[in-house]
N, C-alpha and C positions, 0 to 999 in steps of 0.2 A: 444589174439591178434596174428595174423599171421606175421611172419617175412618176408616171401616171398610170392609174388603173384603166384598163381598156373600157371599163363600164362607166367611168366618170363622165357625168353630163357636162355639156358646154357651159351651162350657167354656174356650175361649181368651179370650173376652171377660171371663169371670169372673176368670181368672188374671191378666190384665192389670190389671183393676180392683183386685184385692187387692194386686198388686205396687205400683201407684201409691199406694194408700192407705198401705201400710207405709212407703214412702219419705217420704210427707208427714208421717207420725207421727214418724219419725226426725228430720226437719228441725225439727219443732216442739219435740220433747222434748230433743234433744241439748244445747242451751245450758243447760239446767237440771240436767244430770246432774253427779254428783260428778266433779271433775277427774281422779280416779284412773282413771275409765273411759275417758278420752280421751287421757291423757298417760302414757306408759310411765314407770315409776319409775327407769329408768336402770340402770347396771351395779351389781353388788353393792357394798355399803358396805365400804370398805377400812379405816376407822379407827374407834376407839371409845374412850370415856373416861367414867368415872363423874363426874357433876356434883356430887352432894352427898355429905357424909361418911357419911350413913346408907345410901347406896346405893339410894335410891328412884328416882333419875333417871339415865338412861344416854343419852349423846349419841354418835351414830354419823354418819359422813359419807363422801362420796367427792367427787372433783374432776374437772373437765374444763377443762384449761388452754386447749384449742383453742376451746372455747365460752365461756371465762371465766365458769364457772358452778359452783356448789356445790349438792349434794344433802345435806340434813340430816334426821336422824331422831331423835326423842325417844321413849324408852320410859319409861313411868311405871308403877311397880308397883301403886299404888293411887290412881287418879285420881278426884277428887271432882267439883269444879265447874269445873275448868279449870287451865291452867298458863300461865306467862309466861316467855319466853326473850328475853334482850336482849343487845345488844352496845354497849359504851360505852368511852370513852377509857381510863379507869382502873378500870372496874368499878363506877362510881357509878350509882345508880338514876335520877338526873336526867340530862336531855339524852341519853337513850339511844334506840337503835333497837330496837324491840320487835316480837315476833311473839306473838300471843295466841290461845289456844284457850279459849273461855269459854261458859258456859251462862247464859241469862237466867231459868232456871226452867222454860221451855217448849221452847225451841229452843237448839241449840248452833251456835257460829260460829267461824270461823278468820279472822284478819285481820292486816294489817300496820299497826303503830301506832308512836307515839313518845311520849316523855315530855318535858315542858318543864323549865325550871330549878327549878320547885317540885315536880316529880314527877307532875304531872297528866298523864293519858293522853289522847292524841288519836288518832283513827283517821286513817291516812294517806290522802290523796286519791289517791295513786299506789300501788296495791297491788303491791309488787314481790316479796313472798313468795307463791309459788304452791303451794297445797295439792295434793299428789299422792295421798295415801292417809291414811285414818284408820280404824283397826280394832282390835278386841280380839285379843290373842294369848295363848297359854298363859303367857307371862311378864309380861303386863301390857298396857296400852294404848299403841299406837304411833301417831305422827303423822309423816308423811313430807312434806317440802316442799323447794322449791328457790328459789334467787335468783341473780342475777348477782353477780360479785365487786364491781362498782360499778354503781350504778343512776342516777347523776347526780341523785338526789333529795337535797336538803340535809338531810332528816331521816333518811337511811339511812347506816349505817356503811359505809365502804369496806374490804372485806376484802383485806388485803395480807399479804405475807410478814412474819413477826414475831409477837410475842405478841398474842393476842386475849383480852380480858377478857369472859367470858360470865357474865351474871347470870341468875338463875332464881328462880322462886317458884311455889308451888302455891296455887291459889285455893280457899278453904275455904267459900265461900258463893256463891250465884248473883249475877251482875252484871246488874242491871236496866238500867243505862245506863253506858257507859264514862266518862261525865262524873263518876261517883261514884268511879272508881278512881284511887288515887294510889299510885304505886310506892313512894314513900318511906315509906308506912305499912305496906307488906307486909314479911313476914319473908323477905328476899331473901338469896341466897348468891352467891358469886363463884367462878368457876373460870378459871384461866389455861391456855391451850392454844395450840398452833400448828395453825391450820386448813390453811394452804397448805403442802404437803409436796412434795419432789421426786417426779416421776412415773417415775423410772427403776427397773427391776427390780433386786432385790438380787442381788449376785454369789454364786456358789456357794463353799462352804468347801472347803479342801483335805482330802484323805482322812486325813491324819495329825493333824488338829486335836485339841487337848486343851483342857481348861478349868480355871480356878481361880475359886473363889467367894470374894469379899471381902464378908463378911456381918457385920451387927451380931450380937453374941454373946448372943442371946436376952434382950434387955432388956425392961423394962416401960416402955411409952411413958408419959412424965410426963403428969399430969392438968393440962395447961395448953395454951393455944391453939397456941403456937409453940415448938418445940424443935429445936435443931441438936445432933445427937449425933455425937461423934468417937470413933473406935476405931482403934487401931494394929494393922495386920496385917503379918505377917512372911512373906516369900516363902521357898520351900525353900532350904536352904544350897547354895551352889555351882551355882545354877541357870544354865545356859548361855544365851547370847543366843537369844531367840526373837522372833517377830513376832506382835504382837496383830493379828488380822485381823477381829475382830468382838467386840462386847460387847453385853450386854442386861441388863435389870433382873431382879432376883429379889425379888419382893414377897411377903411372907407372906400367904397367903390370908385374906381378911377385912379386910386393912388397905389395900386398893387405893385407897380414897378418903382415907386419912390420910397415907400415905407420899407426900410431895409432890415432892421431888427428892433425888437421890443423886449424890455426887461421889467419885471416887477420885483421890488425889494421891500422887505419888512423893516421898519425902523426899530431901533433898540427899545426893548420894553421899559428901560430905565428913563426914557424920555416921556414926560407927562404931556408936554405940548410940543407940536411940530408946526412951524409956520406954514401957512397955506400958500406955498410958492408955486407958480406956473410960469416957466420961462426957460431960457437957454441954460443947459447944465454947466456951461463954461462962463456964464455971466458973473461979473464981480459982485452983482447984487444978490446972488444966490446965498441964502443963509448957510453959515458954516456948519451948523449941526446937521444939515442934510447928508453930510459925509458919514453919519452914524446910521443911515438907512441903507445898509449894505447886505442884509441877510436875504439871499436870493430865494424868491418864491416861484418865479416862472421866467423863462427866457425863450423867445421865439425868433427865428431868422427866416429870411425869404426862402420859400420852398419847403419849410418844415411842416410836418403833419401835426395834428393834435397830439398832445403828450398825455399818455395814460400811466397811472400808477399801477403796480402789481396788485392782483386781487386781494392779497393779504395785508396791504399797507396803504396808508394815506398820509398826506402832509398836514399836520395840525394847523388850524387857523382859528383865531378867537379863543376865548377862555383864559384861564389864569396863566400868567407868564408870557403872554403874547402882546404885541402892540396893536393899537387901533389904527396906526398910521402906516400907509404904504407909499412908496415912491415909484411912480411910473417913469420909465425912460424910453423915449422913442428916437431911433436913429433914422433921419431922413437923408436919402442919397438923391440929390437933385442936380445932376451934371448938366442938364439942359436949361437950368436956371428958370424953371417955370415959376411964374408969379401969380399971386392971388388964389392959390389952391387951398381950399379948406380941408381940415383933417380932424377926425375924431377916432383915430385908431387906438388900439390897446389890446388887452388880454381879457378873455372871459374865463373866470375860474368856476369850475363845477365842483360842488362840495355836497357832503351828506352829513346828516346828524347821526346816522347809524354808523358808529365808529367801527373801523376794521380792526382786525386782530392786533396789528402792529402800527405804531407811529413810525412814519418815515423820518429820517434825519438827513442833515446836510453837514458834511465834514470838510474842512479845508486841509488840503495836502500841499506840500511844496515848500516854498521859501517864505520866511517871515518878511513883512514889509519893512526892511531896514536898509540903510545906506552901506552897511558892512559888506553886502553882496553887490559887487559892481562889475561892470563890463568895460574893458579898456576901449579907447577910441579906435576907429579904422579897422574893426574886426569883421571878417566875412562870416565867421561861424564860431562864436565863443560859447562854451557850455557852462551852465550852472545847474546844480541839482539840490533838491530839498528832500529831507528824509523824515519818514515816520518809522521810528526804530522799534525793534522787537520789545524792548522794555516798556514802551508806552502801550502797545497793543496788548501786551501781557497784563498790564495793570488795568486797562480801561475797558476791554472788550469782554462780552459774556463768553462762557465756555463754548457755546455753539457757534460763536463768531457772528459776523454781520454779512449781509448780502448786498453788494453794490449793483444797482440796476441801471444807473445813468451817471453821467458826469458832464461837467462844464469846464473846459480848459480856458485859461486866462493868462495873457501877457499884455504888455502895452505895445507901442509901435515897433520896437526893435525885435520882437519875438518872431521866430521863423518856424521852429518845430517844438512840439510838446509831447512828452511820453510819460505815462505813469505805469509802472510795472510792479507786480506782486512778487516778493522774494520770500521763499520759505526754505530754511536750512541752507542758505547760501546759494540757492538756485533760483533763477527767474522761472516762475511757474506760469503766470498768465499776464498778458498785457491788458490793463484796465481800459486804457484809452490812448490812442496815438494819432497825431496829426502831423504829417511830414510837410504840409503846405499851409501851416496855420496863419490866420490873419486876425488881428484884433478887431477888424471891421465885420467879422462874422461870428458874433456871440450866439451860441445856441446850446441848450442842454441836450445831450445826445444819449438816446437809449442804447444800452449795450445789446449786441446780438445774443450774448450769453452772460448771465449774472456771474459775478466774481465773488466767491466767499473768502473773507479775510478772517483768519483764526488768531487767537491770542498767541503772541510770539512771532507772528509774521511781520515783515517789513514792507513798506511801500515807498518806492523811489520815484520822484517826479523830476524829470530832466528837461530843461529848455535850452535851445540854442538861440543866440541873438546875433543880429547883424547891425554893426555901428559904423559901416564904411563911410557914411555921410556925416559922421560926427567927429569933431576935433577935441572933445573933452570927454572924460569918463562919464558913463551913465550909471548912477547909483540906484539902489532899490528904494522904492517909495510909492506914494499914492499918485503923484503927478504923472500926466500922460507922457512927459519926456523922461520920467524915471521909469523903473522897470519892476515887474512882478513875474513870478513863476508859480502858478497856482492851479490846482484842480479841485473844484468843488464837487465832491462825490455825493451822490444821492443813494441812500442805503436804508435797510431796515434789519432788525429792530433798532429803534433810536436808542442811543446811549448818551452818557454825559460827555463823551469825547467829542468836542466840537472843532478842535484845531490840533493838528498833529504836523508841525512844521519845524524847520530848523534854520540856523544860520551858522557861519563859521565862528569859532570861539574868538572873542575880541582880543584876548591876550596874544593869540597867535597872529592875528592881523597886525597888531602893533609890532611884533617881531618882523613881519614882512616889510612894514614901512621903514624900520630901522635898517634892515639889510639893503633895501633898494636905495635908500638915501646915502648910505656909506659907499655902496657900489658906484654911485654917480658922484662921489667926492663930497658928500654932505656929512653932517655930524650925527646922523641917526634920527630917531623919531622924537618929535616934540609933541607927542600925542596928548599930553595933559593940557597943553595950551591951545591946541587946534582941534576942530571937529574932524570926524571921519571924512566928510565931504572935502574939507580943506586939504587933508592929507592926500586923498586920492588926486585932487587937482594939482598938487605939487609934484606928483610922480613924473619922472622923465620916462615917457612911454617908448619902449623899444622892445625888440624880440625877447630880451632877457627878462625885463620886468613883467611882460605879458605871460611868458611861460611859467615864471615863478608864481605868479598869482593863480594861474590855472592849477598848478601843482598844489598850492596851499588849499584851494577849495576842494580838491579831490582826495587829500590825504590827512588834513589836520582835524583835530577833534572839533565837534560841533556843540552848539548850545541848542537843546531841545525845548520846544514849546508844546508840552503835552497838556493841553488846556481843557478844563471843564467848561460847560455852557455858562458858568458864572464868571468866566475869564480867569479863574484861579487855576494854578497848576495842580495836577494830581500829586499826591504825596510821592516823594522820591527824589533822587539826585539827578538832575537833568543837565548839569553843566559838564563840559569836557567829555562828552560821550563819543564813543568810537563810531565812525561811519560804518554802516552795515556792509559786510563783505558780499560781493557777488562773484562766486567762483565759477558759475556756469550760466552763460547767457542763453535766452530762449531762441531757438532757431525757427525761422519762418517756414511754413509748409510750402513745398515747391508748386509753382504754377503748372497747368497742363502743358504749356509750350516747353517748359524745362524738362518735361518727361517725354517729349516727342509726340504729344497728342494734340498739337495745334492744327486747325483745319487748313488745308491747302487751298487758298483762294486765289483770285486772279493776280497776274503780274503787271497788269496795265489798267488804265481807267475804263470805266463802263460807260458806253453811250446811252444817254437818257432819251427814251422815245416819248418826247412831249414837245408840243409847240408853244408852251406857255413862256419858256425862257426866251427872251428876245435877243 
């Protein structure tokens, strides 16, 4: 076989030779090029949040639920020798999933790493963070990378719906060897955000929409790390019924990294007058009746987008049966102890006089605020569950049911996880909301990716786990920050008279528990008529037996149901000594792509970064 036709001209031969040579060069060089040249960066970044209080670090990202993948971009105003970004269970630097950009003094690298229980850094043998771009921009140095939600790598954090604790640090000297690096010795910071967001477009607002701004009155942010500031706001007199259709944050420019979260509560309509208080929510000078301003209207946290109501529903404000008084609560996180900073942050409520088809409502699920539900001391993970039983939903819900479109989870300082699940016919059908890394410092109303329909006869189970390892006394349920709650405020439509569907253990069975434990430890039984529940819990000798029996009591004993109307009265029926709803079949999670063998095969070592900006 002849390679060349005898009639082929010399210039054709030269052209073919050059083409083949160029193709060979591409094949040889391509594996060593920067990933950004081979992998498109994806769609524009949709979300953004400042990471540090000084505003030097900005995190931006977008999502692909179809590919189960996230793109992340870090912008640094003044990058020196590198940076560290990590994900961990509670924001701790140990046992964290890390991504590193570092210089050894000669070359710069990007890599997937992790920290052990001592904070020592190890390069991950499976590099699941893929560098897409590293470049200088007019606003600083940016690095863009991606990773799957789950990698099936035991050293990698699983990105799920709920709170994500992001840790960060800037490197101030070259790293000759990663074995020298210990995250526990770095000056790290923590930011809490929701990475996974609903991917549905925001609905349009009506033409006659108006707004009210509920703002802090130009206060000076206290020079301390944590402040909760309360301010009473008064709506216009004789305001007719309107529908809130959207709300958004109003954050004073320059304070974006200090204003951590904001809530607006409506006061009880039964209160004719509310004192015009503006000050610390923890102050002893705060009027006691401000505790009756607890009906949530709006909640925003750092990084949250504007909150839109479904097109068919709006939250009533004004008119008969509502209060003229609102309580604004702003959480300031000021770890740098910045002084003299003025703030007028708050919430802007967008409302319309053109009422929508349905009133939206807010219903409380979970546990009643009562000391009969308690957590023993020194517990790493103690569960408590509150129930909305089938008898209550059968009595109170309309035939077509209700549609839950958002929820706000709530515990106090000991809360670690919260999960509300819909149970129908003894089977878990849908998870309403779950947060495996919950923090009480990140309060936010979360729009569900998919509305959940609750029918008459369904049950709703809200389970919280608590950590009291740092406490030597039992933690009882109640309103105080050192007491505990387990609540989910679900937002739904159409509004019904059912405002509270919560439970607690039957008191008679709790008394039997105190008698059993006291006798087991050589006592004379329960003196429950002479002592309060708090005193009884404090007198328990806490050991493995008393802890396990209490857990068994809470999971098997009859419950007292609070199936309450908006008037705070119970619906007609027998709500005492009710049976806990049976869950015969638990809901199984959909497998991740990596569990099905569809995970991308990325590099096994760090990527060299071709930039001279990292010193």
